[in-house]
N, C-alpha and C positions, 0 to 999 in steps of 0.2 A: 503493500499499501505505501503510496506517494505520500511520505511528510505532510503536515500543514504548519507552514513557516508562521510566527506569531512574534508579534512586536508589542512591548507594554509601553503605555507613556503617560506617568503620572509625576508630579511635582514633589511628594510626599516621599523621602526614602525608604519609612518603612514599610510601607505598600509596595514599594519598588521588589524589596527584600522578600516580604511574604507573598508574592507572586512567584520570585524565584524560587523558592522551596517550594511551592505548590506546583509548579514543573519540573523539578528535581523529582517529586514523589509520582508525578505522571512518567517517566520515562522509564520506572522501575515496572510499570505495569503493561508494557505492551502499548501504550497510548499515540496516536498517529501526531499529537500536538509537540512541537519542537519550537522552544524559545530561541530565537535566534539575535534578539536585539532590545534594547532598554532606551528610554529618552524621558528627560525631566522637565522637557517644556513642549509646546507645540513646535517650533521654530526647529527645534532639535529635533523632534517627531518628524518632520517634513525632510530634514534630511537623511536620517537612518532607515526611513521607509522607502528614497529614491535610491540608496546604496543598497540594502538589504533586499527590497519588493517581497514584502510578506504575503501571505494570504488573509494571515488575521490580524488585525491591530485592536487591542484592548487598551482601552487611554479614558483618563479622568477629563470633566469637563472645565473646570474652573482651573487655569493654570496661570503662571505668569505669563505676559506677553498673550502668543495668540492663543484663545481657548481653544478644548478640544473638537468642537462642532466646526468651526474655523477652518481647523487642520484638517478634520476627515471632507471638509465639500471639497479642499485642494488637492486632497488624494486623492479622492474620486475620479477626479479629471484626469491622473495621470495613470490610474491603478484603477479601472473600470470593473475589475474583477477582484478587487479584495474586499472582506466581509469587514464589518466591526461593532464591537461591544463597547459600551460605555459602563464606566462603573464609576458612579458618584455620591458623594455624600449628600445630596440634595435629592430628594423626592418632586422637588416642584412640577406643577405640570408645565411652566413655561420653558422648562430644559428638556423635558419630555416633547412636547411637540415638536421642537426644534429637532429632538433627535429622531422624530417619527418623519419629518420633509427631508432629511438627510437620506432615510431609509436606513438606519443601523439595525442589526441583526438584534442586537437586544441591549434594554437599559437596566440596569442593576443598580441597587444601593448596596455602596461598599462598608456601612458601619451600622453593624460591623457585616464583615466581609463574608457572606454562607460561600463556603467552596463548591459544595453540592450543586448549587444554584448556579454560580459560575461553571461549573463543570458540564452541566446542561445545560446552559447559554451557547457553551463553546461546541458539543456534540451537535447542538442544533445548525449552528454555522457551519460545520463540518458536512452536513448532509446537504446542505444549500451548495456548498463550493463543489462537493460532490458531482450532485446533479448537474449543475452549471457545467462543469469539464466534461461530463459525458455526452451533454447536447452540444459543447462546442466541438467533441473530438466527432459526434456524429455530424453535425453541421460541416466540419472539414472533409469528412470521408466523403460526404455527399455532392459537393463542390467539387472534389478531387473526379468523381465517379461521372458526375456531368462533364466535366471540363477533357475527361480522356474519354467518353464513351463519343465526344463531341467532333474530339482529334482524329477517332479511328474512323468516322463516320466521313468527315473531312479527306482523311488519307485515301480510304478505299475509294471515293468517288473520285478524287483525281486520277487515282491507277486505272479504272473503269475508264474514264472519261480520256485517258491519253491511249489509251488499249482498243478504242473505238467500242465498247461494250456499251456505253451511255453516248446518245445520239446529243450532238451539242443542242438542238433544239428545245430537247427535255430537260437543260441541264438548270435554268432559270427556275422553274417549277418543280424540281428535286430539292433546291437548295435554298428556296426561299423559305422554307418549312424550320431551317437552322438559323436564319437568320444572318448566310452569310451575303454581304453588301459589297465586298471586295472588289467583284471586277464589274461592278455597274459604272465604273469609270474609267481611264486610260490606267493600263497598269504595266510592269514589267514582269515579265519571266526569266527567273534567275537559278541556275542548274549550277550547285556545288559537289564536288568531288574530292573525297579522300585522296590526298598525295601518298605516294609509300603504303598501297593496301597492303600488299602482301606484306611487307614488314609488321604493318601493323597487325594483322591475324596472328604471325608467329610470335610475335614481342607479348603479346597479352593474353591471359585466359580468357573466356567466351564471357564469363560474367563481365569481366574490365571492360571489355568490348562494347558491350550492350550500356555500360555506365560510361564511357567517353562518347561513344554516339550520341546518348542521350543530352550529354553535356554540349556538344556540339551543337544539337538542333536548339536546346535553350539559349544559346548564344548565339547564333543565327535568328531566333525569334525576337529577341533582344535588340539585338543591332538593326533589323529590317525595322522594328517598330518606333525606334528613334527618328526614322527617316519618313515613314506615315504609316496609314492603313495598310496592314500585309499579313499573310498567312504561310507558314511553311511547315513541313511536313518531310521525313524520309521519303525514298521514292525506291531505291535500290539498295541493297548490301552497302555500296559505298556512297549513293549521291544523294543529296538534298535537294528539294524544289522549293521556290519562293515566289510569291506574285506581292509586288507591294507597288502600290495605289502609284501612278506616274504624274507628275502636276505639265502642265502648258509649259513648254519653255520658249522662249523669243528666238533661240538661235540655236545655231548645231552645236558652235562652243560652248555654251550655256548646259546645253543636254550632256554633251560629252564629260564636261566637267562633274557632272551628277554623278551620271553615269562610274568614274575613276572613284570619286570620292568613297560609293556605297561598296564597290567591288573591293578598294583596299581598305575600309573598315572590316568588313567582314573577314578578309583573310588574317589581318591582323588582331582580332579581337580573339580570334579562335588560336592563333599561336601566342598572344598573350595568356589567356584565362585559363587553357587547357596545354599547351606547347603540342599542338597537331597543326598540321598541314593540310591547307586546301587550297582548290584552284577554281575559277568562278569565269561563267559563262554567262553572258544578257542577251537578250533579246530586242528590238525594236518596240517601241510602247505599241499595246494593241489594244482594243476596245472587246469584251463582252464576252462568253463563252463560245461563240463560234469559232473564234482565231487562235482557243487556248493551244491546241495540237500544234498548229504552226509556229506558235512562238516557242512552245516547247520545243521541238525540233532544233530551230534556229538557236537557242539559249545551250541546248544540247550539243550542237554542234560545233559551238563556240570553246563551252567548255573542253569538249575533247581534244583541241586543239592544243591544250597543254602537253599532250600526248609527244609533241615534237618539242617544245619550245621548255620546259621544264615546269619542276614545283612552283605554289604559290603565284600562278599567272593569272592576271585577269583581263579576260578577253571581251572587249566590248562590242557593239555592231559598228562600232566608224573604225574600226581598225580593220585593214585591207588584208584579204587572204594571201596568203603566201603562196606563191607561185610555185608548180612544181609538173612535171610531166606527166606524170603519175604511172610510170608503165610498169606494172608488174611483172613482164616476162624478164625485165632487164634484173628484178632483185631476187626472182625466183633462178635466175642463170648464177646468179652468184651465188646463192647457198646452194647449189649444186656443187659447185666448184668447192667449195668450202668443204660439203660430205665428202667429196671423193679425197680429200688430204685426209682424213680420217681412216683411209684404207690403208695410208703408209703409216708406217712405227715411224713417228716424228721425233728429230732427237730433243725438243725443250717445245714447251708451249709457246714461244716467240711468234711465231708462224700463225697459230691459231691466233691469238692475240691480234694480230695484225690483220690479220682478214678477217675477223669480226669489227673491227674499227672502221676499215675500209667499206665493209659494208654498211656500216652507221650512216658514214657520209650520203655515201650512193640513195639511202632510205631517206634521208633528211632532204636530198635533192628532189626524190621522186615526189616528195610528199603523200602515200598512199592514204587512204582513210584508217584510223588505228584499225578496224577489225579487220580490213584486207591484209596489214602489214601482219598485225598479230597473226592471223591463219597461216601465211606463209611461216611464220617462224616455228607455230606446231608442226607443220608438215617437217619443217628441217630438223627440228626434233625426233619423231619417229623414224624420221633417214637415219640419223646419228645413232640411236640406239641400237640399230641394225648393224651399223659398223661397227660402234663399241661391243657388241655382243662377239664381234669374231677376236676379240682380245678376253674375253670372259668377262667383261665387266658389266656392271649393272650401271644404269642411268636411271636418275630419281625422277620417277612420273608425277612428282608432285606439282612439279613445276608450271604443269602446262597450262591450269586453271589460271594459276597465279599469273601467267602473263598477262591476264586480260585484267589486270589492276596495274600497270606497271608501265611507265613512259617508256619511247624509246631507248633512252639513257640505260633507264634500268633494265630492261630485256637485254640488250646487248651487255650489260654488266654481270649478268645472270648467265646467261651463256657462255659468257668466258671464262668466268668463274668454274661453271662446273665443266666447259669441255678441256680447261687449262689443267685442270684438278685430275681428270682422267689420263690426260698427254702423260703428265710428269707421276702417276701415281701407280700405273699398270702393273709395274714389277714390283712394288714397295708392298710388301705384308700390312704396317702398320700404318695410323695415322698420325703422322707427328702435328698435322695443323691442329688437329683437335685435344691432341696431348697438350701444346701448346696453350691452348684455352682453359683446358681442364687445371693446369699448373696456375693459370693467372687469376682464374677463379679461386682458387685456393689461398693464392696469395692476398686477396683483395676480399675475402669475403666480408668484411665488415663495413665496406662500401656500398652503395646503392647500383647493382651490376645493370648495363642495358645491353641488349644486342647487337647494338650498333660498335660499342666499346669493346665486347668481345671478340665480334666477327673479324675486329680490325688486328685482333692479338692473333687470328689465323690467317690472316690477310685474305680473307673471303668476302664475298660480298655478302649482305642479311640474311638476306633471303635462304640463298644457299647453305649457306651455315649454319641455319637452323634445321633444314631438314636435313643437313648431314648430322649434324648433331646428334637428332632424335633418332638416326640411324645407326649410329655407332653406339650410342650411350643407353641405347632401350628406353629413352626419356627423353621427355623436352627439357629443354635449355632453362624454363620456368622452373618444372619441376625437381630439374636437377640442382639447380641455386636453393631452391627452398630445403630442401631434403639436407645438404649440405649446413645450410645456416642451423635446421635443429639439430643435427647433429652435433653440433658444435655447443650449442646450448644443453645437450643432454651430457654432454662430457662435463661442461662446467659445473651442472648439478649436483654432479655423480665426485666433486669435491670441496663444494661447500655452496652454502646457500645466498642465492641470489632472487632481488625482486624482478617481476617482468620487465619492469623498464630498463634496470638494469642490463637483464637480457639481450632488449631488443636493441640498445646501444652498442653492445658488443657483436652482435651478429649483424646489425646495419638493418634491423626493420623498423621500421619508423612508427606502424601502428599497435599497440599495443593488444586489441583484440584483436588484432589480423593475427600475431604472433601466436598466440593461445589458440586460436584457431588451426594454427597451421601445425603447433605442438602435438595436437591432441589427434590431430589426423595422421602424423608419424606416428606417435608413439604411443597412443589410446588413451592417455590422460594428461591431464592439463598438468603446467608446471609444479604445481604446488604438490598434487599427488606424487607426482615421479619423487620429487624431493622427496618426501616421506616414504616410500616406498624404497627409495636407495638406504636412506639411515636406518631404516628397520631393517633390511637386509645386512648391513653391514654390523647391526649389534651395537651392546654398549662398549664405548672406547674408555 
């Protein structure tokens, strides 16, 4: 049961002492009432209440300076959920009437003080407080439920609209019942895509991925709201869509400046608050439900152009499309040449690296659509596997889908790391690169270790290193690091007693609750239980 925090205000020291003894007696009975402070005047009572935020204030009326009822009136403004009990030496109707006007929970004559009567009044106030808390929680859950259901309806509606399952002429009628008025005016469609998504899903467990993506959506919503009426939702595993009411602009220069301001603020805020990277593509202003599919297609195409330009790109409708011949045959021919190279037993990996960099330059010149270029790279990976099979080596297939979420530079980096690694290690039985990474983890176990930093120690691309580590070590990098940290903590508890926070500091886990959860998952008991078991097994010393 949540304790009910109490503050007493009275100018008589004997009453204060009497009430302190009264609360000490209650603490031995399992009572929910907890005395958190005392004050000797109305002014001091206001200061203490602001600092302590009590649930219940027990106060006298007649005090030097500000009287108790005036104090209550001011407290109620700042603390509307706090209850009040008046202890007065006066039974005068004038005071009782004023107490009723400020809606105090009870009015008790304190000469003589009847503790049973006071406790009864406190229990009455406690019941009122609990009912208010329950009602507030029910309203909060109801508000969240309505908000979440409304959000889900909007998300599903936009997905069905973009997929053609809902006709644009039906949209206005469908959404009017949900008071969705955003698209009645001119609007801009914005598509935001998470950069480095393959690294993201390899670096974070699924639960953390969901939290971070939800956080990105919240930042996007707050950012767009600063610019006007808006709506945003996730539209794909790594994409978000937003609609922002677009004001009339007097010139192209003014409009372009607005686009840049919105896009750059989105990118900066997601990076600042969540340390995540996104790219943004935007459509020209559109009007009405009928223009949504076309506006989305333009924003999506703009956003996907960061495939060639790199992370944290902002692509506005005013940017000229990059020129390119778009000849897929030239790219496929170059990939076939590289595949032929794999039939030879190369002396080192430099030839492969040089060939793939040449391929990247060619692809940047051709500027094929992302789906076409990625498809060609997937074909190449299938062919490369058959060549590497001649060397009796396996090539990870987990990277195929991951290519869909990479920029061209990341795809080339991934292929370079994977192919070069197979070339140099085809006759090497052990994995020295993984051994280097493991050694680095052991030496820096107290630090917050990231995938990028550890992959750098192995001189491998993060996405490839993550899949290779799991294959070699039979567990993911995150699970390995967490297991090692908990093993270190368990070793320490076998030697001496430590608090949970001390263990967190030693093994480099920032959150105490998360540490305790991990410890129990790995050992089957809490740190305290584990320490007690170790001490019992050791016997008396």
